[in-house]
N, C-alpha and C positions, 0 to 999 in steps of 0.2 A: 439413377435408380437401378440400372442393369446390374451393377456390382452388388448392391444390397440384395436383389432378388437371387443372385447366384449363391450368396452366403446363406440366405434363408432356405434355398432349395436343398442344401447339404446338411441341414441340422438333423435329419433322420427322424424327426418326431413322428410323422405319420406311420412310417414302417414299423418302428419300435412299438408304437401304441397299438397297432394291429396285432403284433406278435404277443404282447403281454395280455391283451384282452381276448385273444383267440379268434379274432375276426377271420372268417373264411375257413375255420378249422377248429381244432380242439383248443381249449384254453390252457394257460400255463398254471397248472394246479398249485405248484409250490412257489410261484412268483419268480423273481429274478434275484440273483446274487452275483457278485463280481469275484472272480471271473465265472461266467457261465460257459461251459464247454459243451458243444453239440458235436457228437461223433457218430460214425458208422461202426457198429459192433461187428464182431467176427461172424455172427449169424445173419448179418445184413440189416438188422434193426437200427433205427436211429434213436439215440437217447441224449438227454441233457443232464449235466451234473452241475449243481450249484456249489459255488465256493471251491472249485476244482483244484486249486493249488494245494489243498490239504489232502487230496486223494490221488496224487500222481501215479503211485504204484498200482492202485486198483484200476485206474483208467487205462494205463499201459497194458495191463493184463487182459483187459476186455477189448482192446482196439483191434480192428481188422488189420490185415497185412498192410505195411507201409508202401506208398507209391514212390516215396523219396526219403532219403535219410534226413531226419529232422535234426536241429541242433540239440545238444544235450540239455535236458530239462534243468540241470543244476546251473546252467549259464544264467537262468532267469531268477534263481532263488533269491539273491540279494535284492533284485528289482522288485519282486513280488512282496517281500517282507518289509520294505521301507518305502515311505512315500517319496516321490520324486521332488526335487527342489525346483519348483516352477516359479520363476520370477514373473509376477503378474504384469501383463502387457496386453490389455484387452483392445485389440485392433483387428481389422479384417486383413487376411492374407490370401493371396491368390497364386495358383500354380503357374510357374514360368513356362512349363512345357506340357505337352500332352502326355498322359499316362503317369503323372506325378504320383508316386505311391504314398499311402498312409499306412502306418504300421501299428501293430498291437502293443508295442513297447518301443522306447527310443533306442532301438538297435537295428542296424541294417539287415541282420539275419532273422529278425522277428517276423512272424507271419504278416503278410500284407492284408489289410482289411478293406482297402478301397484304392481306386486309382482315379485321379481327377483329370479332366480335360484342361487344356491350356486356358487360363483365365477363370476357372472355377475356384471357389474359395470358401473360407470359413471366418467366423468371428472366433479368434483364438482365446484361450484362457491365459496363455503366457508362453514363455520360452524357458527351456531347461537344458543345461549341458549334459551330454552323455557320450561316452566313447570319443572324446576329443572334438566334438562338434556340437552346435546348438540345434535344438529341436523345437518345433512349435507343438504346443499341446492343445488339443481340441476336444471338447466334451463329446463323448461317444453317444450319450443319450441326453434327453432334456432334464432328467433328474439323476441324482447319484453322482459319484465321483469318478466313474470310468472315463479314461482318456484314450484318444488315439493320437498318433504322432506322425509328424512329417519333418524331414530334414529342412531346416531353415534355408539352406542354400537352394532348395527347389521351389521357394516361394518368394513373393514380393508383397509389399504393402504400398499404399498411396500416402 
């Protein structure tokens, strides 16, 4: 049962539910869309933009100074416009090592959205090839199609 509990603990349902309903703060007036970009503006304000891939130039113009050079947005254009080819394989996968990264896209230079401790895991949606290696796809939220990604080589299954 420990493995099942670890998977359940990483589904993110409670945290995302609190964000979407505004628990402990203001509600999300416009709801959520994929991708939702939350950023710090040049004046220090924090804003969110729904469906941000269609507004990259406007977002860039309003963004505060960068702390690191990001990858070129064009690198993700094809990925954002086409659905990934996920081979369905619903199983539980667990991190082989501490600090196993999960990414926003199946690319090693994509933003990291989470790090798992050794043995933590998820019920995955499936496996998809990208950049010459296989990636596990995990639902980012309890509803919708958003996925987060981990290199298959960093995970194991029973």
